[in-house]
Structures are given as structure tokens and as C-alpha cells.
N, C-alpha and C positions, 0 to 999 in steps of 0.2 A: 461459454461454449457448451453446446448441448450434444449429447451422444445418444444415438438410438441403435440398438442391436436387433437384427432380424435373423431368423433361422428359417430355412426353406428345405423341405424334404422332397426329393424327386425320385421317382422310380423310372429307370431307363428301359429301353426295349428288351434288354436281357433279363429284366426283373430285379436288377441290383438297385438298392436304395442308396442314394447319396444325400448327405446332409450338408447344406451350404450355410455358413454363418458369415454375416457381414456387419461391421460396425460403421455407422455413418456419423460424421461430425458436421455440425453446422452452427452458424452464429445464432440461429433461432431454432426453436423446437420444430417449427414447421419445415424449415429447410432441411434439417437432419432427417425428419420423418419422410419427406418427399424423396430424398436421396436413397434412403433405405427401401422405400416402396418401389422405386425404379429398379433397384438391384433385384428385389424379390420377383418382380414381374419379368425381368430379363432371364433370370434363372429358370423360370417356368417354361420359357421358350428354348431352353437349352443353351443360352448364351452366358458367358461369364461377364458380369457387369463391371468388375473391377478393371477400369480402363487402363490402369497403370501396370497391370500384370503383363509381361511380355509374352508373345506367342512362342511356341516351341520352334526349334530350329528345323530347317528342312533337310538337314544332314546330321549324322551322328556326332555327338560332342567329341568323340575320340578322333574324328577327322582333323580337329584343330591340332592334335598332337603331331601332325606332319609338319606343322609350321612353328609350333610353340612347345617347348618342353613342359611336361606335366608339372614339374616343380615350379617353373616360371609362371605358369598359369595359376597355380595355387597361391603364389605370392601376390599376384595381381588381384585375385579374388579375396585375399585376406584384407587388402586395402580397400577394394571396391567390391562388395558382395554381388552386385548385379552387373558386373563388368561384361560378362559374356553376353547376357541378354541385351544389354544396351548396345554393345558392339554389333550384335546380329541385327537389331532393329535399324541401326545406322547403315549397315551394309545393304539391307533390304531396301531402304529408302534411296540409297545411292544408286543401286542397280535399277530400281524403278524409275529414277529420274532420267536415266539414259534411255531405256527401252520399254518403259511401262506403257507408253502411248501406242506402241506398235504390237506388243505381245501381252497376252494375259498372264502375267507373272504368277498371280495367285492360283490360277488353274494349273499351270505347269508344276508349281510346288505341291499342290494338293494331290496331283496324280500319283506321286511317288513312283513314276516310271523309271526305267533304266535305259531309255533311249538317249541318244546323244543330246537331245534338247534338255531333258531333265538333269543329266549329269553335268552338262556345261553350265547350267544355271546354278546348280548346287556347288560346283567348284568355284564359280565366281563369288558366290555368297560366302563360302568357307574362307577364301583368300581375303576378301574384303573384311570379314569379321576378324581374321588374324591381324590384318593391317591396322584396323581400328583398336584392337586390343593392345598392340605393341607400339602404337603411335607415341605413347608417353614414356616408353621404356628406352633406356640407352642401349639395350641389346637388340636393336632393330637391325636385322641382318641384311646383307646384300641379296641373299636368296629371296627374302620376302619382298624386297624392292623390285627384283626381277619379275617375280610372279605378279606383283601389283601392276607393273608396266604392261605385262602380257594381258591382264584383265582389262586395263584401260584400252589397249589396242582392240581387243575383242569387242568391248562395249561400243567404242567409236565406230568400228566396222559394222556392227549390228544397226547402229543408229543411222549410219550413212547408206546402208543397203549393200555394202560391199561383202558382207558376210550374212549368213542366216542360220537360224536354229534348225533348219531342215523342214521336211514336210509335216512333222508332228507338232509343230509349235502352234498353239492356239493363238489366233490373231485377235488383237483387241479391236474394239470399234473405234475407228479413227475419229478424232475430234477436230481435225483440220482437213479441209478439201482444197486442193490447189487447181487453179485453172489459169491458162495463159490468156490474158486480156488482149494484149497487142504485141505480137512478135516484132522485135526491132533488130536491126543488124548493127553489130558493134563496128567500131572504126577499123578493126584489124582485117587484114586480107589473108585468105587461105594460102 
């Protein structure tokens, strides 16, 4: 096993200097060096190349305390240090699987707006994060289950078109186009 460590210093727009250090492992020296160089080049463009580092949540961490007691969350994190980040990534993937083809979820999250669109999405993500955090716990409350059902109803309504995020929701580019080829009458009578 070979190990290559790189350091990259970047000066941002505000003039602050940040030093990034990354250690790459590889079965060959060439593989480790290539991974380290990819990281260094991505840092230059302002990206964090450590693909396993979870993104920050779109809502304050304290919002989870509405659904999980701080002491209970602390116990979960003692057992699984990255439990919150993993649960958030799962929640984000879950919400995107429902409505990601219709709405630009990343743009809604990035806006940090306080419209009903942003707040609805952040609430869905917070509840789903709490659900995924508590899924292995015997202290899974009925309140969490009720919230989870409400979020499922909301997501199904958004997917079917019975509900919407409002006028402020950025629409995603559709990847499916529907056209009626041949209208036929069913056997039922009006």
C-alpha cells in the first residue's frame, strides 16, 4: 500500500488563505499519486475532492431537536459518529427520488429562501433525517411516524401533481415527454 500526501494553499476572494491537506492511498505509487493530484486540482477550482465528506445540511442542526432529544442524538453519535450526515444524505436522496425530476432540489436548497417552497423542502428533509436517525432506535415515537406519513403524503402529492411548491419552485428540465399515440375508449360507459 502506498501513501501520498499533498498540500494545497488557496487564497479565496476575501483574501483569506486556506491550506488543504489530503492523503491518498493506493495499491501502486502511480494510483496514489494520481488520486492526490486529482484532489489538488479540484481544490484549485474551489471544490472539495474528498467524495465521502457529506455536504452540510440545508437546515440548522438544532431543528433536529424538535424530533430527537439532544441526549438521544448524542448517544446515537457516540455509536455512529457520522450518523447525522449519513441520515441527511439518505433523506436528500429519498426526497430527490420522489420529486427530483420535477423540481430542481439543489437550487431550492442553495437559495436559503424563506418562501413556502424552501421551508417545505427543509421540513421534509429534517423529518426524513430524523426518521433515518431513529430507524434503529427502540424509541421511535408515534409522533415521528405521524410526521413521516405526512411527508410521504406531501411527496406523493407533489409527484402526482395534486400539490405544488408554489410559484417560486425552480422547475427541473424534464427527462420524459408524454404524448398520446392513439386514444382508445375503454369498455366502461359514462
